[in-house]
C-alpha positions in Angstrom: 0.0 0.2 0.1 1.1 3.5 -0.7 2.0 5.7 2.2 3.3 9.3 2.7 7.0 9.4 1.8 9.5 11.4 3.6 11.2 14.4 2.0 14.0 16.3 3.5 13.2 19.5 2.2 10.0 21.2 1.5 10.1 20.2 -2.3 11.8 17.1 -4.0 14.4 17.3 -6.5 11.7 16.5 -9.4 9.9 19.6 -8.1 12.8 21.8 -8.4 13.6 20.6 -12.0 9.7 21.3 -12.9 10.3 24.8 -11.7 13.2 25.4 -13.4 11.6 24.1 -16.6 8.6 26.6 -16.2 11.2 29.5 -15.3 13.0 28.5 -18.5 9.9 29.0 -20.5 8.8 32.1 -19.1 12.4 33.8 -20.1 12.4 32.3 -23.6 12.2 35.5 -25.2 15.1 36.9 -23.3 17.2 33.9 -24.0 16.6 34.1 -27.6 18.3 37.4 -27.8 20.9 36.2 -25.5 21.8 32.8 -26.7 25.0 34.1 -28.3 26.3 35.3 -24.8 24.8 33.1 -22.1 26.5 29.4 -21.7 24.3 26.2 -21.9 22.4 25.4 -18.5 21.4 21.6 -17.8 19.3 21.0 -14.9 19.0 17.6 -13.7 16.5 15.9 -11.3 16.9 12.5 -9.3 13.8 10.6 -8.1 13.4 9.3 -5.0 14.6 5.9 -4.4 12.2 3.8 -2.2 14.4 1.2 -0.9 17.9 2.7 -1.1 18.9 5.4 1.3 21.6 8.1 0.5 22.6 8.9 4.1 22.3 7.7 7.7 19.8 9.9 9.6 22.1 10.9 12.5 23.9 14.3 11.9 27.4 12.7 12.9 27.3 10.8 9.7 28.0 13.8 7.3 28.8 11.9 4.3 26.8 9.7 1.9 26.5 5.8 2.7 28.7 5.3 -0.2 31.5 7.3 1.5 31.0 6.2 4.9 33.6 3.3 6.1 31.3 1.4 8.1 28.4 -1.2 7.8 25.1 0.6 8.0 21.8 -1.1 6.9 18.7 1.4 6.2 15.3 0.1 6.4 13.0 2.7 4.7 9.4 3.3 5.2 8.4 1.5 1.9 10.0 -1.5 2.5 8.4 -1.6 6.1 4.9 -1.0 4.6 5.3 -3.5 1.6 5.9 -6.4 4.2 3.3 -5.0 6.7 5.8 -4.9 9.6 4.3 -3.1 12.6 7.2 -3.5 15.5 10.9 -2.8 15.4 11.7 -6.6 15.9 9.4 -7.2 12.6 11.7 -4.6 10.5 14.8 -6.0 11.6 14.3 -9.1 9.7 15.6 -6.9 6.7 19.0 -6.9 8.0 21.2 -10.2 8.7 22.3 -11.2 11.7 20.2 -9.2 13.9 17.2 -10.4 15.6 15.1 -11.6 18.7 16.8 -15.0 19.3 16.9 -14.9 23.1 14.0 -15.5 25.1 15.1 -15.2 28.8 17.2 -16.7 31.4 15.7 -19.2 33.4 12.2 -18.0 34.8 12.6 -14.7 33.4 11.1 -14.0 30.0 12.3 -11.1 27.9 9.5 -8.7 26.8 9.6 -6.1 23.9 12.7 -5.5 21.7 15.1 -8.1 23.1 17.5 -7.9 20.0 20.6 -9.6 19.4 23.2 -8.4 17.0 26.3 -10.3 16.0 26.2 -12.4 19.2 25.5 -9.8 21.8 22.4 -8.1 23.4 21.9 -4.7 21.8 18.5 -4.0 23.6 20.1 -1.3 25.6 21.6 0.5 22.6 18.3 1.6 20.7 17.9 4.9 19.8 15.0 7.5 18.6 16.3 10.4 16.5 19.7 10.0 18.0 18.8 9.9 21.9 18.7 6.5 23.9 15.5 5.1 24.1 15.2 3.2 27.3 12.7 0.3 28.4 12.0 -3.2 27.5 9.0 -2.4 25.4 7.9 -3.1 21.9 8.5 -0.2 19.6 5.5 0.3 17.1 6.4 1.8 13.6 3.6 3.6 13.0 5.5 7.1 13.4 8.9 5.8 12.1 10.0 7.1 8.7 13.4 4.9 8.5 15.4 2.7 10.6 19.5 2.7 10.6 21.3 -0.4 11.8 24.9 0.6 12.6 26.9 -2.4 12.8 30.4 -2.6 14.6 31.3 -0.1 17.7 29.1 2.8 18.3 30.9 4.1 21.3 32.4 7.2 19.4 28.7 8.2 18.1 26.6 7.4 21.2 29.0 6.7 24.3 28.4 3.6 26.3 26.9 1.2 24.1 26.8 -2.6 23.0 29.8 -4.0 21.5 28.6 -4.7 18.1 26.3 -2.0 17.1 23.4 0.2 17.7 19.9 1.0 16.1 18.5 4.4 15.5 14.7 5.2 14.5 13.8 8.5 12.6 10.4 9.9 13.4 8.2 11.4 11.0 8.3 15.1 10.9 6.0 17.9 9.7 6.8 19.1 6.2 5.4 21.5 3.5 2.6 19.7 1.8 -0.8 18.5 2.5 -1.8 15.0 2.5 -3.6 12.4 4.7 -3.6 8.7 4.5 -5.7 6.0 6.6 -4.8 2.4 6.7 -6.8 -0.4 8.0 -5.5 -3.9 8.5 -7.3 -7.1 9.2 -5.8 -10.6 9.3 -4.8 -14.0 11.0 -4.8 -14.0 14.9 -7.7 -11.9 15.2 -5.5 -8.9 14.0 -7.2 -5.6 13.9 -5.4 -2.3 13.1 -6.0 1.3 12.2 -3.4 3.9 11.7 -3.5 7.6 10.2 -1.2 9.9 9.0 -2.1 13.6 7.9 0.1 16.6 7.3 -1.1 20.2 6.9 0.5 23.4 5.8 -0.4 26.0 8.2 1.5 29.0 6.7 3.6 28.8 3.7 5.0 32.0 4.2 6.2 31.1 7.8 6.9 27.5 6.7 4.7 26.3 9.3 3.2 22.9 9.3 1.7 20.3 11.5 1.6 16.5 11.2 -0.2 13.8 13.4 0.2 10.2 13.5 -2.2 7.9 15.5 -2.7 4.3 15.7 -5.0 1.8 17.3 -4.4 -2.1 17.4 -6.5 -5.0 19.2 -4.8 -8.1 17.7 -3.7 -11.7 18.8 -0.6 -13.4 17.7 -0.7 -16.1 14.8 -0.2 -19.5 16.2 -0.7 -18.4 19.9 -3.7 -18.8 22.1 -4.5 -15.9 24.7 -1.4 -13.7 23.8 -2.6 -10.4 22.8 -1.2 -7.1 21.7 -3.6 -4.1 22.7 -2.2 -0.6 22.0 -3.0 3.0 21.0 -0.6 5.9 20.4 -0.7 9.3 19.1 2.3 11.5 17.8 1.9 15.2 17.1 4.5 17.1 15.3 5.0 20.8 14.7 7.6 22.8 12.7 8.0 26.5 12.0 10.7 28.2 9.2 10.7 25.3 7.1 12.7 26.4 3.9 14.5 29.1 5.9 17.5 29.6 7.7 16.1 28.8 11.2 13.8 25.9 11.6 12.1 24.8 14.8 10.5 21.3 15.4 8.4 20.0 18.3 7.4 16.6 18.7 5.5 14.5 21.1 5.0 10.6 21.3 2.3 9.0 23.5 2.0 5.3 23.5 -0.2 3.0 25.7 -0.3 -0.9 25.6 -2.3 -3.4 27.6 -0.9 -6.8 26.2 -1.2 -10.5 27.5 2.6 -11.5 27.4 4.0 -14.8 26.0 5.9 -17.1 28.6 6.6 -19.4 25.8 6.1 -23.2 25.5 8.1 -26.1 26.7 10.7 -27.8 24.4 9.6 -31.2 25.2 9.6 -33.3 21.9 12.0 -30.9 20.2 15.1 -32.3 18.4 17.7 -32.7 21.1 15.3 -33.1 23.9 15.8 -35.7 26.4 14.3 -36.9 29.9 15.4 -34.7 32.6 14.9 -37.7 35.0 17.0 -40.9 34.4 14.6 -42.9 36.3 12.0 -42.0 33.6 13.2 -42.3 30.2 10.3 -42.4 28.4 10.0 -38.6 28.6 12.6 -38.6 25.8 9.8 -40.0 23.6 7.1 -37.7 24.4 5.7 -36.1 21.7 5.9 -32.0 21.2 3.2 -29.8 22.9 0.8 -28.0 20.6 2.9 -24.7 20.0 -0.5 -22.6 20.1 -0.7 -23.8 23.9 -0.6 -21.0 26.6 1.0 -21.9 29.9 0.3 -18.7 31.6 -2.9 -17.4 33.5 -5.6 -15.2 32.5 -4.3 -13.0 35.1 -1.2 -12.1 33.4 -0.7 -8.7 32.0 2.0 -6.4 30.5 1.0 -2.7 30.7 2.9 0.1 29.1 3.2 3.9 28.7 5.7 5.8 26.9 5.9 9.5 26.8 8.5 11.5 24.7 8.7 15.1 24.3 11.6 16.5 21.7 12.3 20.1 20.6 15.0 20.7 17.8 16.3 23.8 16.5 18.3 24.1 13.5 20.1 27.3 12.4 22.3 28.0 9.1 24.8 30.6 9.9 25.8 30.1 6.1 25.7 27.6 3.5 28.5 25.7 5.0 27.8 26.1 8.8 25.0 24.6 10.5 23.7 24.4 14.2 21.7 21.6 15.7 20.1 21.5 19.0 18.1 18.6 20.5 16.2 18.6 23.8 14.5 15.5 25.1 12.2 14.4 28.1 11.2 10.9 28.0 9.5 8.5 30.6 8.7 4.8 30.2 6.7 2.8 32.7 6.2 -1.1 32.3 4.0 -3.4 34.7 3.9 -6.8 33.9 2.9 -10.1 35.4 3.8 -13.2 33.7 3.6 -16.8 34.8 6.5 -18.9 33.6 7.9 -22.2 34.0 11.0 -24.5 34.2 10.0 -28.2 32.9 12.8 -29.6 35.3 12.8 -33.0 36.9 10.9 -31.8 39.9 8.2 -29.6 38.0 7.5 -32.2 35.4 4.9 -34.7 36.8 4.1 -38.1 34.9 1.5 -40.0 37.2 1.0 -42.4 34.2 3.9 -43.3 32.0 1.9 -44.1 29.0 -1.2 -41.8 29.9 -0.4 -38.3 28.4 -3.5 -36.6 29.7 -2.2 -37.2 33.5 0.9 -35.0 32.7 1.3 -31.9 34.3 3.8 -29.1 34.5 4.3 -26.8 37.6 3.8 -23.0 36.9 5.8 -22.0 39.9 7.4 -18.9 38.9 5.2 -15.8 38.9 7.4 -13.0 37.8 6.2 -9.4 38.2 8.0 -6.3 36.7 7.2 -2.8 37.9 9.9 -0.6 36.3 9.9 3.3 35.3 12.6 4.9 33.1 13.2 8.5 32.6 15.7 10.3 30.5 16.4 14.3 30.2 19.0 15.3 27.6 20.3 18.1 25.4 22.7 17.7 22.3 24.2 20.5 20.8 26.0 20.0 17.3 27.8 22.5 14.9 28.3 21.1 11.6 30.8 22.9 9.2 32.0 22.5 5.8 35.6 24.0 5.4 38.7 24.4 3.4 41.9 24.5 5.4 45.2 24.7 3.7 43.7 23.7 0.4 42.0 20.5 2.0 38.3 19.8 2.3 36.9 19.1 5.8 33.4 18.1 6.9 33.4 18.9 10.4 30.9 18.1 13.3 31.6 19.0 17.0 29.0 18.8 20.0 28.5 18.3 23.5 25.6 16.2 25.2 24.2 16.7 28.8 22.2 13.3 29.9 20.6 12.2 32.9 19.0 8.8 33.0 17.1 7.1 35.6 15.6 3.4 36.3 13.4 2.5 39.4 12.1 -0.9 40.0 9.6 -2.2 42.7 9.1 -5.5 44.4 5.8 -7.0 45.3 4.1 -9.7 47.2 1.0 -11.5 46.4 1.5 -12.6 42.9 -0.7 -15.6 43.5 -0.4 -19.5 43.2 -1.4 -21.4 40.2 -1.9 -25.2 40.1 0.0 -27.2 37.8 -1.0 -27.0 33.9 -2.0 -30.1 32.1 0.9 -30.5 29.9 -0.8 -31.0 26.6 -3.9 -29.2 27.4 -3.1 -26.2 29.7 -6.0 -24.0 31.0 -5.4 -20.4 31.6 -8.5 -20.0 33.1 -7.5 -22.4 36.1 -8.3 -20.6 39.5 -5.5 -18.7 41.3 -5.3 -18.2 44.6 -3.6 -15.5 46.7 -3.5 -12.9 43.8 -3.2 -9.5 45.8 -0.3 -7.4 44.7 1.2 -5.3 47.4 4.6 -3.6 47.3 7.0 -5.5 49.7 9.6 -2.8 50.1 11.9 -4.4 47.6 13.2 -1.5 45.2 16.4 -0.5 43.2 17.1 2.9 41.9 19.8 3.5 39.1 20.8 6.8 38.1 23.5 7.8 35.4 24.5 11.3 34.6 26.8 11.8 31.6 28.7 14.7 30.4 30.0 14.2 26.7 31.9 16.1 24.0 32.8 14.5 20.5 34.2 15.7 17.2 34.0 14.1 13.9 35.8 15.3 10.7 35.9 14.0 7.0 39.0 15.2 5.4 38.9 14.9 1.5 42.6 15.2 0.3 41.7 14.5 -3.3 38.6 13.5 -5.0 39.8 9.8 -4.6 41.1 9.7 -1.2 39.7 10.6 2.1 40.0 10.1 6.0 37.1 9.9 8.6 37.8 10.0 12.0 35.9 10.8 15.5 36.8 11.0 19.1 34.5 11.2 22.1 35.2 11.8 25.7 32.1 10.9 28.2 32.4 11.5 31.9 29.8 9.5 33.9 28.5 8.7 37.4 26.2 6.1 38.3 24.5 5.8 42.0 22.7 2.8 42.8 20.6 2.1 45.9 18.5 -0.9 46.5 16.8 -3.3 49.2 16.3 -6.7 49.0 14.8 -9.5 51.1 17.5 -11.5 53.1 17.2 -15.3 52.7 19.1 -17.8 55.2 21.6 -18.6 52.3 22.3 -14.9 51.5 22.6 -13.6 55.1 22.3 -16.3 57.9 22.8 -13.5 60.3 19.5 -11.7 59.9 16.0 -12.9 60.2 14.6 -14.3 56.8 12.8 -11.7 54.8 14.4 -8.7 56.1 15.0 -5.6 54.0 18.8 -5.4 53.4 20.1 -1.9 51.8 22.7 -1.7 49.2 24.3 1.7 48.1 26.8 1.7 45.3 28.5 4.2 43.3 30.8 4.3 40.1 32.2 7.0 38.2 34.9 7.7 35.5 35.5 8.5 32.0 35.3 6.8 28.5 37.6 7.8 25.7 36.3 6.4 22.3 37.6 6.9 18.6 37.3 5.7 15.5 39.3 6.2 12.1 38.8 5.2 8.6 40.5 5.6 5.4 38.6 5.6 2.1 39.5 5.3 -1.6 37.2 6.2 -4.2 37.7 3.9 -7.5 35.1 5.9 -9.1 32.6 8.7 -8.0 29.8 6.3 -6.9 32.1 3.4 -5.3 34.4 3.4 -2.4 36.9 0.9 -0.8 37.5 1.4 3.0 39.3 0.3 6.1 38.4 1.3 9.5 38.9 0.7 13.5 36.6 1.8 16.1 36.4 1.4 19.9 33.6 1.2 22.4 33.2 0.6 26.2 30.5 -0.4 28.5 31.1 0.6 32.3 29.6 -1.4 35.1 25.8 -0.9 35.2 26.0 0.8 31.9 23.3 -1.3 30.3 20.7 -1.5 32.8 22.0 1.1 35.8 22.2 -1.6 38.3 25.6 -2.2 40.1 26.4 -5.3 42.1 28.6 -6.5 44.9 28.8 -10.0 43.4 32.4 -10.8 42.6 31.5 -12.5 39.4 29.3 -9.8 38.0 30.8 -7.1 35.4 28.5 -4.6 37.3 30.5 -4.7 40.3 32.0 -1.2 40.5 35.5 -2.6 41.4 35.7 -3.6 37.6 36.8 -1.6 34.8 34.6 -0.9 31.6 34.2 -3.6 29.1 36.2 -2.8 26.0 35.7 -3.5 22.4 37.7 -3.3 19.3 36.5 -3.3 15.6 38.4 -3.7 12.4 36.5 -3.6 9.2 37.6 -3.7 5.4 34.9 -3.2 2.8 33.6 -1.7 -0.2 30.8 0.0 -1.7 29.3 0.6 -5.1 26.4 2.5 -6.3 25.3 0.8 -9.5 22.8 1.4 -12.2 23.3 5.3 -12.3 23.1 5.0 -8.5 19.8 3.3 -8.3 21.4 0.0 -6.6 23.8 -0.1 -3.7 25.9 -3.1 -3.3 28.2 -3.5 0.0 30.4 -5.9 1.1 32.5 -6.3 4.5 34.8 -8.4 6.4 35.1 -7.5 10.1 36.8 -8.8 13.4 35.2 -7.5 16.9 37.1 -8.5 20.0 35.4 -8.0 23.4 37.9 -7.8 26.5 37.8 -7.3 30.1 35.3 -9.9 30.3 34.9 -11.2 34.1 35.5 -14.6 34.4 36.8 -17.2 37.3 40.4 -18.3 37.8 40.0 -21.8 38.4 43.2 -22.1 40.5 42.4 -19.6 43.2 38.5 -19.5 42.2 38.9 -15.7 42.1 37.1 -13.6 39.4 39.4 -11.2 36.9 38.9 -9.4 33.9 40.9 -11.6 31.8 38.2 -13.0 29.5 38.0 -12.1 25.9 35.5 -13.0 23.0 35.6 -12.6 19.4 33.2 -12.2 16.4 34.6 -12.0 12.9 32.9 -12.5 9.5 31.5 -11.3 6.3 28.5 -9.3 5.4 27.0 -8.5 1.9 24.1 -6.1 0.9 22.0 -5.3 -2.1 19.6 -2.6 -2.0 17.8 -0.3 -4.3 16.0 -0.7 -7.9 17.2 -2.6 -10.5 14.9 -0.6 -12.9 11.7 1.8 -12.2 9.6 -1.0 -11.6 11.9 -3.4 -9.7 12.9 -3.0 -6.2 15.2 -5.2 -4.1 16.6 -5.5 -0.5 19.0 -8.4 0.4 21.5 -9.2 2.7 23.8 -12.2 3.8 26.1 -12.6 6.9 28.3 -15.4 8.2 29.8 -15.2 11.6 32.3 -17.1 13.3 32.2 -16.6 17.1 34.3 -17.8 19.8 35.5 -17.4 23.4 39.4 -16.3 22.9 39.8 -16.3 26.8 37.5 -17.7 29.4 35.0 -20.8 30.0 33.0 -22.0 27.2 29.5 -20.2 27.1 27.4 -22.8 25.1 25.5 -25.7 26.5 26.9 -28.3 23.8 30.5 -27.0 24.8 31.1 -25.9 21.3 33.4 -22.6 21.5 31.2 -20.2 20.0 28.9 -17.7 21.3 25.2 -18.4 22.0 22.3 -16.7 20.2 24.5 -15.9 17.1 23.5 -17.8 14.1 26.5 -18.8 11.9 24.8 -17.8 8.6 21.6 -15.6 8.0 20.1 -14.5 4.9 17.2 -12.1 4.2 15.7 -10.9 0.8 12.8 -9.1 -0.4 11.8 -7.9 -3.9 8.9 -6.1 -5.5 7.7 -5.6 -8.9 5.2 -2.7 -10.4 3.5 -4.8 -13.0 1.5 -1.9 -14.2 0.4 1.3 -12.7 -2.2 -0.5 -10.5 -0.8 -3.7 -9.5 2.4 -4.5 -7.6 3.9 -7.8 -6.4 6.5 -8.8 -4.1 8.1 -11.5 -1.9 10.9 -12.7 0.2 12.8 -15.4 2.0 14.7 -15.6 5.4 17.0 -17.8 6.6 18.5 -18.2 10.0 21.0 -21.0 11.0 20.8 -22.8 14.2 21.0 -20.9 17.5 23.3 -22.3 20.3 22.0 -21.6 23.7 23.8 -20.6 26.9 24.7 -23.3 29.6 23.3 -23.3 33.1 23.2 -26.7 34.2 19.8 -27.6 32.9 19.2 -31.5 32.1 18.0 -32.8 29.0 16.8 -29.7 27.3 17.8 -28.9 23.5 21.3 -27.4 23.3 20.4 -25.8 20.0 17.7 -25.1 17.5 17.7 -26.1 13.9 18.1 -23.7 11.1 14.9 -22.6 9.2 13.7 -20.9 5.8 10.6 -18.7 6.0 9.0 -17.2 2.7 6.7 -14.5 2.5 4.5 -12.7 -0.3 2.4 -9.8 -1.1 0.5 -8.2 -3.6 -1.0 -4.9 -3.6 -3.8 -3.4 -6.2 -4.8 0.4 -6.7 -8.8 0.4 -7.0 -8.7 4.3 -7.6 -5.9 6.8 -7.3 -7.1 7.3 -3.6 -7.8 3.8 -2.5 -5.6 0.5 -2.7 -5.6 -2.9 -1.2 -2.6 -5.1 0.0 -2.6 -8.7 0.7 0.3 -10.3 2.8 0.9 -13.8 3.3 3.7 -14.6 5.8 5.1 -18.0 6.1 3.9 -19.4 2.9 5.0 -22.9 3.6 3.6 -22.9 7.0 7.2 -23.9 8.4 7.4 -25.0 12.1 10.4 -23.5 13.8 12.1 -22.1 16.8 12.2 -18.3 17.0 13.8 -18.0 20.3 15.1 -20.0 22.9 15.7 -19.3 26.7 19.2 -20.0 28.2 18.0 -23.3 30.1 16.2 -24.6 27.0 13.0 -25.1 29.1 11.1 -22.9 27.1 11.1 -21.4 23.5 8.9 -19.0 21.4 7.5 -20.9 18.3 8.0 -19.1 14.9 4.5 -17.7 13.6 2.6 -19.9 11.3 1.3 -19.1 7.9 -0.9 -16.0 8.6 -2.7 -13.6 6.2 -3.4 -9.9 6.4 -5.4 -7.5 4.2 -4.8 -3.8 4.2 -7.1 -1.0 3.0 -5.2 2.4 2.4 -7.2 5.2 1.7 -5.3 8.6 0.6 -6.8 12.3 0.2 
């Protein structure tokens, strides 16, 4: 279906071309008399490429993607719309090596965007318009124009970050045209969703405009009983001075979710599963449970509210010097109660060895999370294109002041559920003792950061350039908590006595990157780059720890990452199609590991990820679009204990090979068809001593298809079919291997888009 397209300026290159042509016609009589005096002028226009982006959205990337020495995957709005992607997790299927592969640890279940990239958790390195976005929530794409996936170290760009990259989402902004679209989608899993996008020019003279995006959804999840995603959101955007030297933007986002969370399905019967109890070998041959089964309770809930207020000022001092100041306040709250389980020897009851109807699974893990995140930040950037001593510089310097807070509270009275029938669980089973009351347990983490950075691209000749950047962060983290004592944790105190914890850490982070680039042609490059990143104790979740084995212990130094990359980028077919290729090595050091000689913990661990990544994005011709990527990773623990359940020296949740492709073709002015394929290699899970559970998942292929048809110039229909072959697969698995998330079965959705 056709949606509003983003334009960086008030008019497109094609509009500039048309304006020039009209002006030329009006001046034709004068031109006839002056033809022998004036040189010939040729005006060229360039149409927008619906899949291929020219630049990353962040102001810190001043050069086109073809001249940026780093692997960056850009997912544009047209690709998101063609696939019917609704969440960030959906959209990230378009870049290889990235996905929600990890379900959680033991009884805990991940909610929201639990993203792994190149073998490491990237959930704390998600940004909206260049500002960190906190909270383990599912991010809806109704107000997103473009997604940039930056692979490799992002420490110079963002400060503390995940070792293998970051994700930046670009919000829709008010602009200078009048257009409205409304989309209604219905489909499998009781999907019901309506989204609207309207933009109004308030005053052309002052360059003011207003844009409003809104969405409401109440949908189940195909192939999963009871699980539900219910949400609504609104995102107004106001702009002044568009087209002028000074531009103001004010954006607000409000999202509210009331979901039923998914605790997963037992891995019983999956390949690699064996009995957790040697005295009951028959369990090894038990059949799989129905992947639709829901082992939670009707009392489970997941309530989320997110509010984000952003103000931005842009001022052009001249054609070559620009100021950008962004300020934001954001607050996200999440409160969920989720029933989980561990199908261990003690929890799996089999009264009748051959009577499957008598088998039960204890639902003894009732997990409650009440968390609040806040961020207050201001970024000031100055961008300048200069020529110094005959050498061109594209400079960007800036400072950033950020305050981030996270509060969590503990509760009693989560209730008790009876064991579930293994093959026919009943979410309506009576629950006793459900009376949620705060029990005094809490944690409060706060990090303040003062940052300064500078980036420069130096063009020595049209063929040779150097790209570099350096960033200094001064951080301070305070952590206060109260936990309940146990007989094991503190035998000198009565059980359930509140034990306070007060910890602090501070320091400086210095990160840098340097790249050298050679351009064989104007639209191609060959490059090499080196970059660093650091993650201090408590850097990912604001929680410090006194545990000797925890990297969040303030006594330890920040985790350090180094990335080396060699690659090439080519814009082909008159710059309509982009081909990229890169090889890289990422080394993560200062990992906390135990020395088996003295059983003490030291920062001597090291992990390594190296691989190759290929990409193809853009237009083969004016009717044929394509987006494809392939990645192959080799991962290992270079120093320290093995971290996988099967003993292989690899990293968990890092598929060795991944492939993604999507293509569409405009058959005629009304009819478009498209389709895609995704491959994910086997996932090795982590190790925690679980007995009998699968050590890995199987690889899988999934195929999707789309067809859209324009009934009139204002109305079109779009049909999407995901998982055409109805492939049964494991999308994510938890650390112990007791639970997994089933891949979505074949699903159909029909969307109606109205433009006026």
